[in-house]
BAGUTOR-365258 format. One line per 10 residues: for each residue z, x, y of N, C-alpha, C. Coordinates in steps of 0.05 Angstrom, whole numbers. Layout:
N
Z X Y Z X Y Z X Y  ...
END
This chain:
479
481 -249 -270 475 -254 -243 445 -255 -242  431 -278 -231 404 -281 -223 389 -269 -198  367 -253 -202 359 -247 -178 331 -258 -171  323 -262 -149 302 -275 -141 283 -261 -123  266 -246 -134 244 -228 -121 224 -241 -112  217 -240 -80 192 -251 -66 176 -230 -59  153 -233 -63 134 -211 -48 111 -228 -40  102 -213 -12 74 -226 1 59 -199 0  42 -195 -19 22 -172 -15 0 -174 -3  -20 -154 -7 -43 -160 8 -58 -182 2
-60 -189 -21 -79 -217 -33 -65 -236 -39  -39 -234 -52 -25 -256 -65 6 -258 -62  21 -280 -61 48 -284 -65 56 -277 -97  78 -264 -95 87 -258 -125 117 -264 -121  126 -275 -149 154 -275 -151 165 -270 -174  192 -253 -177 204 -244 -202 234 -252 -207  237 -274 -228 263 -281 -229 275 -264 -250  300 -255 -247 305 -237 -269 338 -247 -271  345 -244 -297 373 -255 -303 384 -227 -318  407 -218 -305 419 -194 -314 438 -198 -341
443 -219 -342 460 -225 -369 441 -225 -392  418 -244 -394 402 -250 -412 379 -225 -414  371 -217 -394 350 -198 -394 323 -215 -384  329 -237 -381 300 -256 -384 282 -245 -358  258 -245 -356 244 -234 -337 224 -253 -332  221 -266 -311 195 -286 -309 181 -277 -283  155 -270 -284 139 -267 -262 112 -281 -253  112 -295 -233 92 -310 -221 71 -298 -201  48 -307 -201 29 -296 -172 14 -317 -168  9 -320 -144 -15 -340 -140 -30 -322 -111
-59 -329 -115 -74 -312 -91 -70 -330 -67  -67 -322 -41 -63 -326 -16 -90 -347 -11  -85 -368 4 -103 -387 11 -110 -375 43  -130 -362 51 -134 -352 75 -160 -360 93  -157 -379 108 -185 -390 118 -201 -367 132  -226 -372 139 -240 -352 146 -250 -330 132  -268 -313 145 -278 -289 128 -263 -264 131  -246 -259 147 -228 -239 151 -198 -240 140  -192 -237 119 -170 -241 109 -147 -218 115  -156 -199 131 -139 -179 141 -126 -191 165
-135 -206 176 -120 -220 201 -114 -250 197  -88 -256 190 -80 -284 179 -54 -295 193  -47 -316 185 -24 -326 201 -1 -321 186  19 -307 201 39 -305 184 55 -321 173  59 -348 191 76 -372 177 65 -381 153  38 -379 149 17 -388 128 30 -375 102  29 -350 111 32 -332 86 62 -337 77  82 -336 98 114 -343 89 115 -367 70  99 -387 83 103 -412 72 92 -419 46  72 -403 36 55 -400 13 73 -384 -11
82 -358 -1 104 -345 -15 133 -361 -22  141 -377 -1 167 -391 -10 164 -414 -25  136 -429 -25 131 -445 -46 131 -440 -69  120 -417 -76 117 -398 -97 149 -393 -108  164 -383 -94 190 -380 -95 208 -406 -106  202 -427 -94 217 -452 -99 207 -462 -129  180 -458 -134 176 -462 -167 186 -441 -186  194 -422 -175 197 -399 -197 232 -404 -197  242 -415 -182 273 -415 -177 287 -442 -188  265 -459 -192 276 -486 -193 293 -488 -224
320 -502 -209 339 -507 -230 357 -480 -237  353 -464 -223 367 -434 -235 387 -434 -207  407 -424 -220 429 -413 -203 432 -383 -189  407 -383 -168 404 -355 -156 431 -343 -139  430 -318 -150 457 -303 -135 444 -289 -117  420 -277 -110 414 -261 -92 386 -262 -88  368 -257 -64 341 -254 -63 332 -231 -56  315 -220 -63 306 -193 -58 270 -198 -49  263 -176 -26 237 -178 -12 223 -157 -16  197 -156 -16 174 -140 -15 155 -147 -4
142 -129 7 117 -136 24 103 -107 31  81 -112 43 60 -91 52 72 -74 78  65 -52 70 74 -25 99 45 -34 114  46 -28 145 28 -28 163 19 -53 181  27 -75 167 23 -103 182 39 -106 211  25 -116 227 32 -124 251 30 -152 262  49 -168 270 54 -194 282 72 -192 306  67 -201 328 87 -201 342 99 -235 352  131 -227 358 142 -258 354 154 -255 386  158 -280 394 170 -284 419 201 -288 411
216 -292 434 247 -293 437 261 -319 411  239 -340 410 250 -360 392 233 -354 365  228 -335 358 216 -323 335 188 -343 324  174 -349 347 145 -359 343 129 -337 338  109 -340 327 83 -321 324 65 -319 348  66 -298 365 49 -299 388 25 -291 378  20 -277 356 -9 -266 343 -13 -267 315  -27 -266 302 -32 -269 276 -15 -238 264  -18 -239 238 -10 -209 222 -31 -202 220  -34 -173 227 -57 -155 223 -48 -135 207
-59 -140 175 -53 -123 155 -64 -101 158  -58 -82 136 -67 -53 133 -101 -53 136  -110 -69 123 -141 -67 123 -153 -76 152  -141 -85 171 -152 -88 194 -159 -63 216  -180 -61 221 -188 -35 241 -197 -45 270  -188 -65 274 -193 -63 304 -189 -46 321  -172 -32 320 -163 -6 337 -179 16 333  -202 16 317 -217 41 307 -231 58 325  -238 43 347 -247 58 370 -225 66 391  -202 57 394 -178 66 406 -169 86 392
-164 87 367 -151 108 355 -170 132 350  -201 129 349 -217 151 348 -214 167 380  -214 147 399 -206 160 429 -183 177 426  -159 165 420 -136 182 423 -137 212 403  -153 209 380 -151 226 359 -168 250 379  -186 252 398 -192 272 412 -180 293 427  -149 282 431 -135 297 442 -118 311 418  -127 334 416 -113 349 387 -81 352 389  -79 363 412 -49 370 415 -30 338 414  -39 320 423 -24 289 415 -27 285 391
-47 289 377 -54 282 350 -29 290 332  -26 320 333 -7 337 320 19 331 326  24 331 354 51 315 362 63 289 353  43 273 345 47 246 338 52 244 307  36 266 294 41 265 263 63 275 259  70 297 272 97 311 266 123 299 274  122 274 290 140 262 303 146 241 281  120 225 271 128 201 253 120 203 232  105 228 221 95 224 196 73 208 191  61 202 214 34 185 206 12 194 227
-11 188 216 -33 202 233 -39 176 252  -52 189 276 -75 173 299 -96 155 275  -92 129 272 -105 113 256 -103 89 266  -126 73 260 -124 43 267 -106 28 255  -96 37 224 -84 21 201 -54 23 214  -46 37 233 -18 37 242 -10 12 260  12 0 258 19 -19 279 19 -9 306  27 17 307 32 26 337 3 26 352  -16 33 337 -43 32 352 -53 3 352  -47 -12 327 -53 -43 335 -42 -56 359
-14 -46 365 0 -60 391 -19 -44 410  -22 -23 416 -36 -14 432 -63 -28 442  -79 -35 417 -100 -42 425 -96 -73 436  -81 -89 425 -70 -115 432 -65 -115 467  -50 -98 476 -48 -91 499 -69 -90 528  -91 -67 511 -113 -63 523 -132 -91 526  -129 -107 507 -144 -127 508 -134 -149 528  -107 -142 538 -98 -162 557 -73 -175 553  -62 -172 526 -39 -188 521 -16 -171 531  -4 -186 543 25 -173 555 51 -173 531
57 -152 526 77 -145 504 100 -154 517  112 -159 543 138 -165 553 153 -187 533  173 -189 527 188 -211 508 180 -210 482  155 -201 468 156 -198 443 163 -173 426  171 -184 405 177 -163 384 155 -154 358  154 -131 360 137 -119 331 146 -123 299  138 -142 289 146 -140 259 122 -143 244  131 -136 218 109 -141 198 117 -169 181  95 -170 162 98 -195 147 127 -196 125  136 -173 115 166 -171 100 184 -181 114
190 -169 137 207 -172 163 205 -193 171  184 -205 174 185 -236 185 194 -251 169  184 -246 137 194 -263 114 231 -264 117  240 -241 125 268 -238 124 277 -253 148  269 -254 171 273 -269 195 275 -301 187  255 -304 174 249 -334 173 271 -348 148  281 -328 132 303 -330 115 330 -334 125  330 -318 143 365 -311 150 370 -314 181  350 -319 198 352 -321 230 354 -295 239  355 -271 225 361 -251 232 335 -225 238
330 -214 260 312 -197 265 317 -170 255  311 -158 236 320 -132 226 303 -125 201  296 -93 201 281 -86 179 291 -60 178  279 -43 160 293 -21 140 275 4 153  287 33 154 271 51 159 250 58 142  249 47 115 226 49 98 206 35 110  210 6 116 184 -1 126 176 5 152  192 9 166 194 21 191 178 51 194  176 63 171 166 95 172 133 86 168  123 64 163 91 57 166 86 49 184
105 47 215 91 32 236 77 56 259  87 85 251 79 101 274 99 100 296  120 84 288 143 87 314 168 93 311  173 106 284 198 115 274 197 141 272  218 155 286 219 184 287 223 197 258  208 215 244 216 216 219 236 236 214  252 251 230 272 265 228 303 251 231  301 230 246 327 219 252 332 185 240  305 182 233 299 151 221 312 130 242  300 135 269 307 115 291 281 111 301
279 89 314 256 84 334 248 111 359  227 116 358 227 140 376 217 135 401  236 134 423 227 128 450 206 141 465  204 169 458 178 185 467 157 173 458  153 165 429 126 159 417 121 132 436  139 114 439 135 86 449 124 93 480  135 116 494 125 121 524 100 129 529  96 149 503 67 156 512 43 138 499  50 121 480 34 94 478 33 73 498  48 72 514 52 53 533 64 28 520
88 33 507 95 7 492 124 2 494  135 14 514 165 11 522 171 -10 523  153 -33 536 165 -57 542 169 -76 509  154 -69 497 147 -84 464 178 -82 451  188 -99 442 217 -102 424 209 -96 397  235 -84 381 228 -73 353 258 -83 343  250 -89 319 274 -96 297 297 -80 300  321 -90 298 342 -74 292 345 -60 262  351 -31 256 346 -24 237 369 -21 220  364 -29 197 389 -32 170 383 -14 149
406 -12 139 403 4 102 389 -14 89  373 -3 71 364 -18 49 380 -35 31  403 -31 30 417 -45 13 439 -67 30  429 -71 54 446 -88 72 433 -114 69  451 -137 71 440 -167 62 446 -184 85  440 -208 88 446 -230 105 441 -256 90  460 -274 103 459 -298 85 433 -316 89  431 -333 68 405 -350 71 412 -370 87  393 -381 107 399 -401 126 400 -427 113  410 -449 122 408 -477 113 377 -481 107
361 -477 131 339 -488 137 320 -477 117  320 -447 105 306 -436 87 314 -438 62  344 -448 58 351 -458 26 340 -481 18  342 -502 40 325 -523 35 296 -526 26  280 -496 38 259 -494 30 251 -487 1  270 -471 -2 274 -456 -32 288 -477 -60  298 -492 -46 311 -509 -63 332 -500 -71  349 -478 -52 372 -462 -70 395 -467 -49  420 -459 -59 446 -458 -40 446 -446 -15  451 -452 13 454 -434 33 475 -412 31
470 -390 44 495 -372 43 491 -348 26  469 -350 4 459 -334 -17 449 -305 -3  458 -287 -13 451 -256 2 423 -254 0  411 -242 27 385 -236 24 386 -204 30  371 -194 13 369 -166 11 348 -154 37  354 -142 50 334 -127 74 312 -118 57  285 -127 70 260 -122 57 251 -90 55  226 -82 36 225 -57 26 195 -64 23  180 -42 30 147 -40 25 144 -36 -3  121 -50 -15 116 -50 -38 106 -22 -50
98 -4 -27 93 17 -44 119 36 -49  136 39 -30 159 51 -33 180 37 -57  174 11 -63 188 -1 -83 179 2 -107  152 7 -104 143 14 -134 147 46 -145  159 61 -123 168 82 -125 200 80 -141  215 62 -136 244 52 -145 236 40 -170  217 21 -174 211 8 -196 206 22 -219  190 45 -218 181 66 -241 196 90 -244  221 86 -227 240 107 -227 229 133 -223  212 137 -203 199 155 -192 218 172 -169
240 173 -163 250 180 -137 262 203 -138  258 226 -158 263 250 -158 246 270 -151  252 293 -138 232 306 -127 213 319 -144  184 316 -143 163 320 -159 152 300 -179  169 271 -176 153 252 -190 135 238 -174  113 232 -185 87 221 -172 81 192 -182  76 174 -165 64 151 -171 35 142 -158  23 142 -183 -6 134 -170 -17 106 -178  -17 90 -152 -25 65 -159 -57 61 -147  -69 45 -166 -101 42 -160 -105 8 -165
-99 1 -139 -101 -34 -136 -124 -34 -118  -123 -57 -99 -137 -60 -79 -139 -43 -63  -119 -27 -54 -124 4 -43 -118 29 -64  -116 47 -55 -107 72 -74 -89 86 -60  -63 98 -74 -46 109 -61 -34 128 -83  -29 159 -69 -11 173 -89 19 181 -69  36 174 -87 63 186 -74 77 198 -87  91 221 -82 105 237 -90 137 243 -76  150 238 -92 184 245 -73 182 267 -73  199 272 -49 204 297 -36 234 299 -28
245 327 -23 272 328 -14 268 324 20  249 331 29 253 328 62 219 317 67  217 309 91 190 299 99 177 326 102  147 319 93 133 342 86 105 334 104  94 356 123 75 351 140 53 373 132  27 361 126 5 375 118 -13 391 146  -11 419 143 -24 434 162 -56 428 174  -69 407 149 -94 403 153 -92 368 162  -71 356 166 -61 331 178 -78 308 158  -77 318 135 -94 303 108 -70 284 95
-44 287 101 -24 266 86 -7 259 100  10 235 95 30 221 106 54 223 103  74 220 114 101 224 112 117 195 114  128 187 92 139 156 101 172 157 79  182 137 81 206 134 65 200 116 43  211 116 22 220 97 4 243 85 11  258 63 -1 283 54 8 303 81 -4  300 97 -22 316 118 -38 311 151 -29  291 150 -6 284 180 0 261 184 14  258 211 14 229 220 26 204 214 9
180 207 25 153 209 1 133 219 17  119 238 3 94 251 22 71 239 -2  49 226 22 29 215 7 3 210 17  -17 199 7 -36 200 14 -48 175 2  -65 160 20 -76 130 7 -103 128 16  -122 109 4 -150 106 15 -146 76 13  -169 68 32 -173 42 40 -191 26 19  -204 44 5 -225 35 -13 -226 41 -46  -216 17 -65 -205 21 -94 -217 -5 -102  -195 -17 -103 -203 -42 -128 -225 -57 -108
-216 -58 -81 -236 -71 -64 -269 -66 -65  -271 -40 -72 -298 -34 -73 -313 -38 -101  -292 -40 -120 -302 -51 -143 -309 -77 -148  -289 -95 -138 -296 -125 -132 -326 -126 -119  -332 -108 -93 -356 -111 -81 -383 -107 -97  -377 -85 -115 -396 -77 -133 -404 -101 -153  -382 -110 -161 -384 -133 -182 -398 -152 -173  -393 -163 -153 -406 -186 -135 -434 -174 -127  -441 -155 -116 -465 -149 -108 -486 -149 -128  -477 -126 -149 -494 -119 -173 -493 -141 -197
-475 -154 -210 -472 -175 -224 -468 -197 -224  -455 -208 -201 -449 -240 -188 -425 -238 -199  -411 -257 -186 -381 -259 -190 -380 -275 -216  -393 -288 -227 -391 -304 -254 -392 -283 -282  -398 -257 -270 -398 -230 -292 -364 -227 -292  -358 -226 -314 -329 -213 -320 -328 -183 -319  -311 -170 -316 -305 -144 -313 -311 -132 -344  -298 -150 -361 -304 -136 -396 -336 -138 -402  -351 -153 -387 -374 -156 -397 -388 -129 -389  -385 -119 -364 -394 -97 -351 -389 -66 -369
-361 -64 -379 -346 -43 -392 -367 -33 -407  -377 -48 -427 -396 -33 -450 -422 -20 -440  -427 -23 -417 -452 -13 -403 -443 14 -394  -421 24 -390 -417 53 -379 -407 66 -401  -418 95 -392 -413 118 -411 -411 139 -396  -393 154 -407 -387 187 -395 -407 204 -398  -425 198 -412 -442 223 -417 -470 216 -397  -470 201 -380 -485 201 -356 -476 216 -334  -494 239 -328 -487 262 -312 -509 260 -286  -521 243 -285 -545 236 -260 -540 218 -245
-511 207 -245 -507 183 -225 -515 189 -192  -512 164 -183 -518 164 -151 -483 172 -146  -489 184 -122 -459 186 -110 -450 162 -92  -429 156 -97 -413 134 -77 -397 146 -62  -397 136 -33 -375 144 -11 -359 116 -13  -327 111 -21 -321 90 -18 -304 83 6  -324 83 27 -309 70 56 -320 54 66  -324 28 51 -332 5 55 -312 -4 81  -284 1 76 -265 -9 95 -252 22 110  -268 37 123 -258 58 130 -244 79 115
-236 106 125 -225 125 116 -189 128 122  -183 128 100 -147 138 110 -151 172 102  -132 173 81 -128 197 75 -161 210 66  -164 237 58 -153 259 70 -164 265 100  -188 247 110 -199 248 136 -188 236 157  -179 212 155 -168 193 173 -192 190 192  -211 180 182 -233 178 200 -241 139 199  -226 126 213 -227 99 207 -251 86 213  -270 105 225 -299 94 232 -319 109 211  -313 126 188 -322 131 171 -341 101 153
-361 112 140 -378 82 131 -384 90 102  -388 74 87 -392 81 53 -419 77 49  -421 81 22 -448 79 13 -456 93 -16  -479 81 -21 -493 101 -50 -517 120 -37  -516 145 -43 -529 167 -38 -547 178 -62  -564 190 -59 -573 206 -86 -591 182 -100  -596 160 -94 -609 138 -112 -634 141 -122  -642 141 -148 -666 145 -156 -682 120 -168  -707 115 -176 -721 92 -184 -709 88 -214  -697 108 -232 -690 99 -260 -657 85 -258
-646 90 -232 -622 77 -235 -621 49 -235  -602 39 -253 -598 9 -251 -574 2 -243  -565 -26 -248 -538 -40 -237 -517 -19 -250  -520 -13 -279 -490 -5 -289 -489 29 -277  -517 40 -271 -506 66 -259 -500 64 -233  -504 50 -216 -494 45 -188 -458 30 -191  -460 16 -212 -430 13 -217 -410 26 -224  -417 48 -241 -406 68 -250 -403 89 -231  -422 93 -214 -418 113 -188 -401 105 -172  -398 77 -171 -375 68 -155 -347 75 -164
-342 67 -196 -317 78 -202 -313 110 -198  -336 128 -201 -328 154 -200 -325 157 -167  -337 147 -151 -337 157 -123 -308 147 -115  -294 125 -117 -267 123 -115 -251 145 -130  -253 148 -157 -234 175 -170 -234 196 -149  -264 207 -146 -266 229 -134 -256 227 -103  -254 212 -86 -237 198 -64 -204 210 -66  -197 201 -91 -169 202 -98 -161 228 -103  -177 239 -117 -176 271 -128 -174 285 -107  -195 282 -85 -189 296 -65 -161 295 -45
-148 273 -46 -128 267 -35 -106 284 -53  -112 284 -77 -89 292 -95 -87 329 -92  -115 338 -86 -116 363 -81 -102 370 -56  -103 352 -35 -88 361 -4 -56 358 -14  -49 335 -31 -22 336 -30 -6 355 -49  -18 367 -68 -11 391 -88 -12 416 -70  -28 424 -52 -31 443 -33 -1 444 -17  0 416 -11 26 414 4 51 412 -10  53 405 -33 78 403 -47 78 413 -73  54 423 -79 61 434 -109 50 415 -124
47 424 -155 35 401 -168 64 389 -180  59 358 -187 75 340 -190 90 345 -220  113 347 -228 123 347 -257 116 317 -272  105 295 -261 102 276 -280 75 260 -252  61 242 -269 40 227 -258 44 194 -267  55 178 -250 55 151 -266 32 136 -256  12 122 -272 -5 114 -264 -4 77 -266  -12 66 -246 -9 36 -248 -36 18 -231  -32 -8 -236 -49 -18 -216 -79 -31 -237  -94 -42 -225 -116 -55 -235 -134 -34 -249
-128 -12 -248 -150 7 -259 -147 2 -292  -116 1 -301 -109 -3 -323 -120 -24 -343  -135 -42 -329 -151 -64 -345 -179 -56 -352  -186 -31 -340 -216 -19 -355 -205 9 -368  -208 15 -387 -206 35 -408 -222 55 -402  -245 55 -395 -265 71 -381 -250 82 -352  -251 61 -336 -242 75 -311 -211 92 -314  -194 86 -329 -170 100 -332 -176 126 -345  -194 129 -368 -196 149 -377 -216 171 -358  -231 160 -341 -247 172 -320 -226 187 -303
-211 166 -301 -184 182 -281 -169 204 -280  -162 208 -308 -146 226 -327 -165 247 -322  -188 244 -334 -212 268 -336 -217 284 -312  -222 270 -292 -230 278 -264 -203 299 -251  -181 281 -254 -154 297 -247 -147 319 -264  -156 320 -289 -150 339 -304 -121 343 -317  -106 316 -312 -74 315 -316 -66 294 -338  -48 300 -350 -33 279 -367 -21 256 -345  -27 231 -355 -14 213 -338 -1 198 -353  17 186 -345 42 167 -354 23 132 -342
25 116 -365 22 90 -356 48 76 -351  49 68 -328 70 56 -319 82 27 -341  102 29 -353 104 8 -368 118 -22 -364  115 -21 -335 119 -46 -309 93 -54 -301  86 -80 -311 64 -92 -298 61 -101 -266  92 -101 -261 101 -103 -230 120 -89 -221  111 -59 -212 132 -44 -208 145 -46 -183  133 -60 -160 141 -64 -136 158 -87 -136  160 -106 -146 179 -130 -146 202 -121 -171  195 -102 -188 214 -93 -201 236 -73 -187
225 -57 -171 233 -40 -156 252 -55 -131  242 -80 -120 260 -95 -104 289 -105 -122  281 -117 -155 300 -125 -161 322 -101 -164  314 -76 -170 331 -53 -178 347 -46 -149  335 -55 -128 350 -45 -104 370 -71 -97  364 -91 -111 389 -116 -107 411 -104 -126  403 -92 -150 417 -87 -164 443 -65 -155  435 -45 -146 446 -27 -128 466 -44 -101  456 -59 -93 469 -74 -71 491 -88 -80  486 -100 -107 510 -111 -118 527 -93 -134
524 -70 -132 541 -48 -145 538 -45 -176  512 -51 -180 506 -52 -209 485 -29 -214  485 -14 -240 467 -1 -251 438 -6 -241  419 8 -234 397 1 -224 375 -2 -249  385 14 -270 373 11 -296 380 -10 -311  362 -24 -324 370 -50 -345 349 -50 -373  363 -54 -389 342 -52 -414 315 -72 -413  317 -90 -402 296 -108 -394 274 -90 -378  282 -72 -372 257 -61 -352 251 -30 -365  272 -20 -383 274 5 -388 274 17 -419
273 34 -426 278 39 -456 251 47 -469  235 37 -464 203 41 -475 191 64 -464  179 72 -491 169 98 -483 136 95 -475  134 111 -448 110 105 -440 81 112 -449  61 96 -452 38 107 -464 28 128 -447  12 148 -455 7 174 -444 -25 173 -446  -41 180 -425 -68 187 -420 -75 216 -424  -86 228 -443 -93 252 -440 -124 259 -430  -126 279 -411 -151 291 -401 -169 303 -424  -198 292 -422 -215 307 -439 -226 329 -431
-213 353 -435 -218 381 -421 -249 391 -428  -263 377 -445 -291 379 -444 -310 370 -424  -294 352 -412 -306 340 -389 -304 356 -361  -288 375 -364 -279 387 -339 -302 393 -320  -322 413 -332 -349 423 -318 -364 403 -307  -369 380 -325 -382 358 -314 -366 342 -290  -341 339 -291 -333 324 -265 -332 344 -239  -324 373 -248 -321 387 -229 -346 389 -208  -376 386 -225 -394 387 -210 -404 359 -192  -395 341 -211 -394 315 -198 -375 315 -173
-353 329 -169 -339 323 -144 -345 343 -127  -359 363 -132 -377 377 -111 -398 367 -101  -411 352 -117 -433 337 -104 -425 313 -81  -395 302 -90 -383 283 -72 -374 297 -45  -362 318 -53 -356 335 -28 -379 345 -9  -398 348 -13 -424 356 1 -428 333 17  -438 306 6 -441 285 18 -413 277 38  -391 278 29 -370 273 46 -372 290 74  -374 315 70 -373 331 95 -398 327 115  -417 314 102 -444 308 119 -444 283 131
-424 272 124 -430 239 136 -401 237 152  -388 253 163 -369 251 183 -375 242 206  -363 225 218 -370 206 241 -377 225 263  -399 226 274 -406 238 293 -427 261 286  -433 261 260 -455 284 251 -482 270 245  -495 281 250 -527 265 248 -527 249 219  -520 259 199 -527 246 175 -511 229 175  -487 221 192 -471 202 188 -484 174 206  -503 181 228 -521 163 240 -538 154 228
END
């Protein structure tokens, strides 16, 4: 059996071609070409076309038996009855609705009601508030259907408008207890006229349409699996679906996700509760991670400088660094202040480029550690932590992460856990075991924390929390 995985991620198209008989795994990726300065708002059909073009190259000459799909949580594009895009797709980094969501958060009773019903916070990241924003800007929602990029890809491939509870759990419109669209939430937000896709199981399929088959160079009628979110599929890819299994991804954004038996809600409203394709997830995510590192490299060293050239300039023995608040793209967990802004504080004359760059790495880790403490207060300590993402390309940053958390971490043996998760879901849908020697059986590398650094990083985290508390939107310091 040959499975073709297609993923439209935040920045790139990605494919994985897998042959169950030979165990052959071939991965390709290509950065999206997005015109204009704001890549968080883009043409959904252009993203679809670029993803399919890479899929055609990957599948050339191969008798593909199934197509599986992965994409981002929290995107919103509105489609008309003929499946034409009425709006661009607004991906998770888009914060157009930040003033609207800040206004709604002043109603504390509503904020808690919304959180308990949907597992989502009142925040600009969620499609529910993006749709509210578009309506307030004068767009009529009548006759339009809310979709995200992976669901649009499925619709383009099959002609069917459907999504999964896993993807829908990141919209702010799904009831966390019944896994159905929540009519009361839609009514409260003024979105009753907005259409929503049919909800189907994550193992459901639909046949590849003739038009899409021509685009991919494949046979019409091939089963196309329902799409899943890259974050939830990473959980499946890393075989982290048992309660207490935590995945920790540090890519463009940062996210910690722990599998739980039931939806979990933080008394401090600091975490979210979504679904993976195989069960409940309790998590926390930050908007600032690798994107902040990219920003620092460009501003401090220039785009022509490779990260490997900066690595020798870093040292764990520096303990008087500036403090970096990684909110260049607003805040998600734990405070959910999408209007929060970032920056470097406690700068001194002797601080150079390397000091500021290292402070950026530390600030990102401190922000994620802040999330970790909120998650463990709610769910207890995880039984394992699986680390993945761009962080692993930096030995310094990887060790810093383990040191700050004070926890042993497994390095994910999968370079592409989300598309691997999509393939595993395809195997399950086909009645085959989710595990395969091509992906499994390797002993994971483990990162041990240096406990002698505990006091140093505890002090650094305390400095971070002090500045975090002083820069909450609405305080004098934040102004």
